[in-house]
Structure formats: C-alpha cells, structure tokens
Gaussian input, Z-matrix of N, CA and C with variables (Angstrom, degrees):
# hf/3-21g

backbone

0 1
 N
 C     1     B1
 C     2     B2     1     A1
 N     3     B3     2     A2     1     D1
 C     4     B4     3     A3     2     D2
 C     5     B5     4     A4     3     D3
 N     6     B6     5     A5     4     D4
 C     7     B7     6     A6     5     D5
 C     8     B8     7     A7     6     D6
 N     9     B9     8     A8     7     D7
 C    10    B10     9     A9     8     D8
 C    11    B11    10    A10     9     D9
 N    12    B12    11    A11    10    D10
 C    13    B13    12    A12    11    D11
 C    14    B14    13    A13    12    D12
 N    15    B15    14    A14    13    D13
 C    16    B16    15    A15    14    D14
 C    17    B17    16    A16    15    D15
 N    18    B18    17    A17    16    D16
 C    19    B19    18    A18    17    D17
 C    20    B20    19    A19    18    D18
 N    21    B21    20    A20    19    D19
 C    22    B22    21    A21    20    D20
 C    23    B23    22    A22    21    D21
 N    24    B24    23    A23    22    D22
 C    25    B25    24    A24    23    D23
 C    26    B26    25    A25    24    D24
 N    27    B27    26    A26    25    D25
 C    28    B28    27    A27    26    D26
 C    29    B29    28    A28    27    D27
 N    30    B30    29    A29    28    D28
 C    31    B31    30    A30    29    D29
 C    32    B32    31    A31    30    D30
 N    33    B33    32    A32    31    D31
 C    34    B34    33    A33    32    D32
 C    35    B35    34    A34    33    D33
 N    36    B36    35    A35    34    D34
 C    37    B37    36    A36    35    D35
 C    38    B38    37    A37    36    D36
 N    39    B39    38    A38    37    D37
 C    40    B40    39    A39    38    D38
 C    41    B41    40    A40    39    D39
 N    42    B42    41    A41    40    D40
 C    43    B43    42    A42    41    D41
 C    44    B44    43    A43    42    D42
 N    45    B45    44    A44    43    D43
 C    46    B46    45    A45    44    D44
 C    47    B47    46    A46    45    D45
 N    48    B48    47    A47    46    D46
 C    49    B49    48    A48    47    D47
 C    50    B50    49    A49    48    D48
 N    51    B51    50    A50    49    D49
 C    52    B52    51    A51    50    D50
 C    53    B53    52    A52    51    D51
 N    54    B54    53    A53    52    D52
 C    55    B55    54    A54    53    D53
 C    56    B56    55    A55    54    D54
 N    57    B57    56    A56    55    D55
 C    58    B58    57    A57    56    D56
 C    59    B59    58    A58    57    D57
 N    60    B60    59    A59    58    D58
 C    61    B61    60    A60    59    D59
 C    62    B62    61    A61    60    D60
 N    63    B63    62    A62    61    D61
 C    64    B64    63    A63    62    D62
 C    65    B65    64    A64    63    D63
 N    66    B66    65    A65    64    D64
 C    67    B67    66    A66    65    D65
 C    68    B68    67    A67    66    D66
 N    69    B69    68    A68    67    D67
 C    70    B70    69    A69    68    D68
 C    71    B71    70    A70    69    D69
 N    72    B72    71    A71    70    D70
 C    73    B73    72    A72    71    D71
 C    74    B74    73    A73    72    D72
 N    75    B75    74    A74    73    D73
 C    76    B76    75    A75    74    D74
 C    77    B77    76    A76    75    D75
 N    78    B78    77    A77    76    D76
 C    79    B79    78    A78    77    D77
 C    80    B80    79    A79    78    D78
 N    81    B81    80    A80    79    D79
 C    82    B82    81    A81    80    D80
 C    83    B83    82    A82    81    D81
 N    84    B84    83    A83    82    D82
 C    85    B85    84    A84    83    D83
 C    86    B86    85    A85    84    D84
 N    87    B87    86    A86    85    D85
 C    88    B88    87    A87    86    D86
 C    89    B89    88    A88    87    D87
 N    90    B90    89    A89    88    D88
 C    91    B91    90    A90    89    D89
 C    92    B92    91    A91    90    D90
 N    93    B93    92    A92    91    D91
 C    94    B94    93    A93    92    D92
 C    95    B95    94    A94    93    D93
 N    96    B96    95    A95    94    D94
 C    97    B97    96    A96    95    D95
 C    98    B98    97    A97    96    D96
 N    99    B99    98    A98    97    D97
 C   100   B100    99    A99    98    D98
 C   101   B101   100   A100    99    D99
 N   102   B102   101   A101   100   D100
 C   103   B103   102   A102   101   D101
 C   104   B104   103   A103   102   D102
 N   105   B105   104   A104   103   D103
 C   106   B106   105   A105   104   D104
 C   107   B107   106   A106   105   D105
 N   108   B108   107   A107   106   D106
 C   109   B109   108   A108   107   D107
 C   110   B110   109   A109   108   D108
 N   111   B111   110   A110   109   D109
 C   112   B112   111   A111   110   D110
 C   113   B113   112   A112   111   D111
 N   114   B114   113   A113   112   D112
 C   115   B115   114   A114   113   D113
 C   116   B116   115   A115   114   D114
 N   117   B117   116   A116   115   D115
 C   118   B118   117   A117   116   D116
 C   119   B119   118   A118   117   D117
 N   120   B120   119   A119   118   D118
 C   121   B121   120   A120   119   D119
 C   122   B122   121   A121   120   D120
 N   123   B123   122   A122   121   D121
 C   124   B124   123   A123   122   D122
 C   125   B125   124   A124   123   D123
 N   126   B126   125   A125   124   D124
 C   127   B127   126   A126   125   D125
 C   128   B128   127   A127   126   D126
 N   129   B129   128   A128   127   D127
 C   130   B130   129   A129   128   D128
 C   131   B131   130   A130   129   D129
 N   132   B132   131   A131   130   D130
 C   133   B133   132   A132   131   D131
 C   134   B134   133   A133   132   D132
 N   135   B135   134   A134   133   D133
 C   136   B136   135   A135   134   D134
 C   137   B137   136   A136   135   D135
 N   138   B138   137   A137   136   D136
 C   139   B139   138   A138   137   D137
 C   140   B140   139   A139   138   D138
 N   141   B141   140   A140   139   D139
 C   142   B142   141   A141   140   D140
 C   143   B143   142   A142   141   D141
 N   144   B144   143   A143   142   D142
 C   145   B145   144   A144   143   D143
 C   146   B146   145   A145   144   D144
 N   147   B147   146   A146   145   D145
 C   148   B148   147   A147   146   D146
 C   149   B149   148   A148   147   D147
 N   150   B150   149   A149   148   D148
 C   151   B151   150   A150   149   D149
 C   152   B152   151   A151   150   D150
 N   153   B153   152   A152   151   D151
 C   154   B154   153   A153   152   D152
 C   155   B155   154   A154   153   D153
 N   156   B156   155   A155   154   D154
 C   157   B157   156   A156   155   D155
 C   158   B158   157   A157   156   D156
 N   159   B159   158   A158   157   D157
 C   160   B160   159   A159   158   D158
 C   161   B161   160   A160   159   D159
 N   162   B162   161   A161   160   D160
 C   163   B163   162   A162   161   D161
 C   164   B164   163   A163   162   D162
 N   165   B165   164   A164   163   D163
 C   166   B166   165   A165   164   D164
 C   167   B167   166   A166   165   D165
 N   168   B168   167   A167   166   D166
 C   169   B169   168   A168   167   D167
 C   170   B170   169   A169   168   D168
 N   171   B171   170   A170   169   D169
 C   172   B172   171   A171   170   D170
 C   173   B173   172   A172   171   D171
 N   174   B174   173   A173   172   D172
 C   175   B175   174   A174   173   D173
 C   176   B176   175   A175   174   D174
 N   177   B177   176   A176   175   D175
 C   178   B178   177   A177   176   D176
 C   179   B179   178   A178   177   D177

   B1=1.4445
   B2=1.5353
   B3=1.3299
   B4=1.4669
   B5=1.5238
   B6=1.3211
   B7=1.4646
   B8=1.5251
   B9=1.3370
   B10=1.4691
   B11=1.5245
   B12=1.3341
   B13=1.4604
   B14=1.5227
   B15=1.3273
   B16=1.4575
   B17=1.5252
   B18=1.3186
   B19=1.4635
   B20=1.5259
   B21=1.3197
   B22=1.4638
   B23=1.5214
   B24=1.3145
   B25=1.4634
   B26=1.5189
   B27=1.3145
   B28=1.4672
   B29=1.5250
   B30=1.3308
   B31=1.4597
   B32=1.5243
   B33=1.3454
   B34=1.4641
   B35=1.5232
   B36=1.3180
   B37=1.4645
   B38=1.5159
   B39=1.3083
   B40=1.4654
   B41=1.5237
   B42=1.3203
   B43=1.4634
   B44=1.5247
   B45=1.3129
   B46=1.4620
   B47=1.5266
   B48=1.3271
   B49=1.4592
   B50=1.5219
   B51=1.3184
   B52=1.4653
   B53=1.5275
   B54=1.3147
   B55=1.4673
   B56=1.5272
   B57=1.3299
   B58=1.4627
   B59=1.5201
   B60=1.3256
   B61=1.4649
   B62=1.5233
   B63=1.3107
   B64=1.4684
   B65=1.5249
   B66=1.3315
   B67=1.4635
   B68=1.5230
   B69=1.3396
   B70=1.4662
   B71=1.5302
   B72=1.3187
   B73=1.4599
   B74=1.5300
   B75=1.3186
   B76=1.4591
   B77=1.5284
   B78=1.3229
   B79=1.4642
   B80=1.5268
   B81=1.3210
   B82=1.4665
   B83=1.5229
   B84=1.3273
   B85=1.4647
   B86=1.5259
   B87=1.3372
   B88=1.4611
   B89=1.5213
   B90=1.3385
   B91=1.4636
   B92=1.5302
   B93=1.3328
   B94=1.4697
   B95=1.5221
   B96=1.3255
   B97=1.4637
   B98=1.5342
   B99=1.3301
   B100=1.4558
   B101=1.5158
   B102=1.3204
   B103=1.4650
   B104=1.5380
   B105=1.3251
   B106=1.4681
   B107=1.5221
   B108=1.3181
   B109=1.4652
   B110=1.5221
   B111=1.3214
   B112=1.4736
   B113=1.5249
   B114=1.3363
   B115=1.4741
   B116=1.5238
   B117=1.3388
   B118=1.4644
   B119=1.5286
   B120=1.3430
   B121=1.4629
   B122=1.5281
   B123=1.3281
   B124=1.4658
   B125=1.5257
   B126=1.3188
   B127=1.4553
   B128=1.5287
   B129=1.3148
   B130=1.4679
   B131=1.5300
   B132=1.3285
   B133=1.4646
   B134=1.5235
   B135=1.3173
   B136=1.4550
   B137=1.5252
   B138=1.3117
   B139=1.4594
   B140=1.5284
   B141=1.3273
   B142=1.4636
   B143=1.5275
   B144=1.3151
   B145=1.4608
   B146=1.5283
   B147=1.3274
   B148=1.4642
   B149=1.5322
   B150=1.3317
   B151=1.4681
   B152=1.5298
   B153=1.3213
   B154=1.4683
   B155=1.5279
   B156=1.3228
   B157=1.4689
   B158=1.5242
   B159=1.3214
   B160=1.4667
   B161=1.5232
   B162=1.3246
   B163=1.4593
   B164=1.5145
   B165=1.3079
   B166=1.4737
   B167=1.5230
   B168=1.3047
   B169=1.4576
   B170=1.5250
   B171=1.3354
   B172=1.4605
   B173=1.5233
   B174=1.3257
   B175=1.4626
   B176=1.5210
   B177=1.3385
   B178=1.4638
   B179=1.5027
   A1=107.99
   A2=117.94
   A3=120.48
   A4=111.41
   A5=115.17
   A6=120.96
   A7=112.55
   A8=118.19
   A9=119.80
   A10=111.13
   A11=117.04
   A12=120.09
   A13=111.19
   A14=116.57
   A15=120.77
   A16=110.31
   A17=117.22
   A18=120.50
   A19=111.10
   A20=117.23
   A21=121.07
   A22=109.91
   A23=117.24
   A24=121.51
   A25=110.28
   A26=117.60
   A27=121.07
   A28=111.06
   A29=117.79
   A30=120.87
   A31=110.27
   A32=116.87
   A33=120.84
   A34=110.41
   A35=116.12
   A36=121.74
   A37=109.65
   A38=116.74
   A39=121.94
   A40=111.50
   A41=116.82
   A42=121.32
   A43=110.16
   A44=117.10
   A45=121.01
   A46=111.00
   A47=117.79
   A48=120.02
   A49=111.63
   A50=117.37
   A51=120.12
   A52=110.12
   A53=116.35
   A54=120.31
   A55=110.61
   A56=117.77
   A57=120.51
   A58=111.51
   A59=117.61
   A60=120.40
   A61=110.55
   A62=116.53
   A63=121.73
   A64=110.58
   A65=117.39
   A66=121.84
   A67=109.68
   A68=115.86
   A69=118.58
   A70=112.86
   A71=117.36
   A72=121.87
   A73=111.89
   A74=117.47
   A75=122.29
   A76=110.22
   A77=115.95
   A78=120.96
   A79=112.47
   A80=116.60
   A81=119.51
   A82=111.67
   A83=117.39
   A84=120.36
   A85=110.70
   A86=117.07
   A87=119.76
   A88=111.00
   A89=116.17
   A90=119.66
   A91=110.45
   A92=116.46
   A93=120.47
   A94=110.96
   A95=116.63
   A96=120.71
   A97=109.60
   A98=116.16
   A99=120.21
   A100=112.29
   A101=116.50
   A102=120.78
   A103=111.36
   A104=116.37
   A105=120.03
   A106=109.88
   A107=116.67
   A108=119.79
   A109=111.45
   A110=116.60
   A111=120.19
   A112=109.96
   A113=116.82
   A114=120.67
   A115=111.31
   A116=116.57
   A117=121.46
   A118=111.81
   A119=115.92
   A120=123.00
   A121=112.21
   A122=116.07
   A123=122.19
   A124=106.58
   A125=114.62
   A126=121.59
   A127=113.76
   A128=118.39
   A129=119.61
   A130=110.67
   A131=116.42
   A132=120.35
   A133=110.79
   A134=115.85
   A135=120.98
   A136=110.29
   A137=116.62
   A138=121.13
   A139=110.94
   A140=117.52
   A141=120.80
   A142=110.87
   A143=116.62
   A144=120.36
   A145=111.42
   A146=117.26
   A147=120.17
   A148=110.68
   A149=116.36
   A150=119.68
   A151=111.08
   A152=117.43
   A153=120.54
   A154=110.38
   A155=116.32
   A156=119.80
   A157=110.05
   A158=116.45
   A159=120.03
   A160=111.33
   A161=117.07
   A162=120.25
   A163=111.62
   A164=117.48
   A165=120.52
   A166=109.50
   A167=117.34
   A168=122.13
   A169=111.21
   A170=116.90
   A171=119.90
   A172=111.92
   A173=118.01
   A174=121.21
   A175=111.60
   A176=117.91
   A177=120.30
   A178=112.37
   D1=127.47
   D2=177.56
   D3=-60.84
   D4=151.83
   D5=-175.89
   D6=-56.92
   D7=-41.85
   D8=-178.61
   D9=-64.47
   D10=-35.28
   D11=176.45
   D12=-69.02
   D13=-36.47
   D14=178.04
   D15=-63.02
   D16=-43.30
   D17=179.25
   D18=-63.70
   D19=-42.18
   D20=177.70
   D21=-63.54
   D22=-41.94
   D23=178.83
   D24=-61.71
   D25=-43.13
   D26=178.58
   D27=-64.28
   D28=-37.06
   D29=176.89
   D30=-64.51
   D31=-43.72
   D32=177.91
   D33=-61.03
   D34=-40.30
   D35=178.68
   D36=-58.35
   D37=-48.67
   D38=-176.89
   D39=-62.70
   D40=-48.75
   D41=-178.96
   D42=-64.27
   D43=-42.97
   D44=-178.65
   D45=-64.39
   D46=-41.30
   D47=179.22
   D48=-67.23
   D49=-35.01
   D50=175.37
   D51=-62.72
   D52=-41.47
   D53=178.49
   D54=-66.04
   D55=-38.14
   D56=178.06
   D57=-66.71
   D58=-29.04
   D59=174.66
   D60=-62.82
   D61=-30.90
   D62=179.95
   D63=-83.14
   D64=-43.43
   D65=-176.73
   D66=-141.40
   D67=92.54
   D68=-177.01
   D69=-87.17
   D70=12.43
   D71=176.00
   D72=-107.48
   D73=9.39
   D74=-177.73
   D75=-86.00
   D76=110.40
   D77=-176.81
   D78=-60.36
   D79=-38.74
   D80=-178.76
   D81=-65.35
   D82=-37.66
   D83=177.61
   D84=-65.21
   D85=-41.62
   D86=177.72
   D87=-64.62
   D88=-39.46
   D89=177.66
   D90=-62.36
   D91=-46.33
   D92=179.28
   D93=-60.46
   D94=-40.59
   D95=178.06
   D96=-61.10
   D97=-42.49
   D98=177.94
   D99=-60.74
   D100=-40.29
   D101=178.42
   D102=-63.85
   D103=-42.35
   D104=179.11
   D105=-64.36
   D106=-45.90
   D107=179.62
   D108=-62.35
   D109=-36.14
   D110=176.94
   D111=-62.22
   D112=-43.09
   D113=178.35
   D114=-62.40
   D115=-31.87
   D116=179.05
   D117=-84.78
   D118=4.25
   D119=179.16
   D120=62.51
   D121=31.12
   D122=174.95
   D123=-102.46
   D124=73.69
   D125=-168.16
   D126=-66.68
   D127=-39.48
   D128=179.20
   D129=-64.54
   D130=-44.39
   D131=178.11
   D132=-65.60
   D133=-36.82
   D134=177.96
   D135=-61.69
   D136=-46.84
   D137=179.42
   D138=-61.08
   D139=-40.96
   D140=176.90
   D141=-59.12
   D142=-42.81
   D143=179.91
   D144=-66.75
   D145=-40.41
   D146=177.36
   D147=-63.25
   D148=-39.11
   D149=177.42
   D150=-64.73
   D151=-39.48
   D152=177.19
   D153=-65.24
   D154=-35.37
   D155=176.74
   D156=-63.47
   D157=-44.37
   D158=178.78
   D159=-63.53
   D160=-42.76
   D161=179.31
   D162=-65.09
   D163=-40.03
   D164=178.45
   D165=-66.45
   D166=-37.44
   D167=-178.83
   D168=-66.51
   D169=-37.56
   D170=-177.68
   D171=-73.56
   D172=-17.81
   D173=179.64
   D174=-83.20
   D175=-8.19
   D176=-178.56
   D177=-68.23

C-alpha cells in the first residue's frame, strides 16, 4: 500500500473509531472499520468488525 493511502486509511480509522465511541451499534461504522482493518492486513480484527456489523444489522 502506498504511503499516502496508508495515511488516509489511518485517518479513516481514527474518525471511524471516534464515531463508534458515540454509537457502537451502527452497522455501517463496524463495516467501515472492517474495511480499514482489511486494508491494513489485520484480517482477524477485520472479521470481528464485519461480524459486529452483521450483529448490529440484525438488531434493527
């Protein structure tokens, strides 16, 4: 991953986690977190976030 993309990914991570601090039941935020973690090659953490997105979605 090019350095500029890594910096953008880290910024998305930070903003998304701040939003999850406010609303940790938002499926879209969990999905976005999973996408960022996937880009960072943190696959286990990414899968956990995708699962949380699915669980939040089913509670709607």
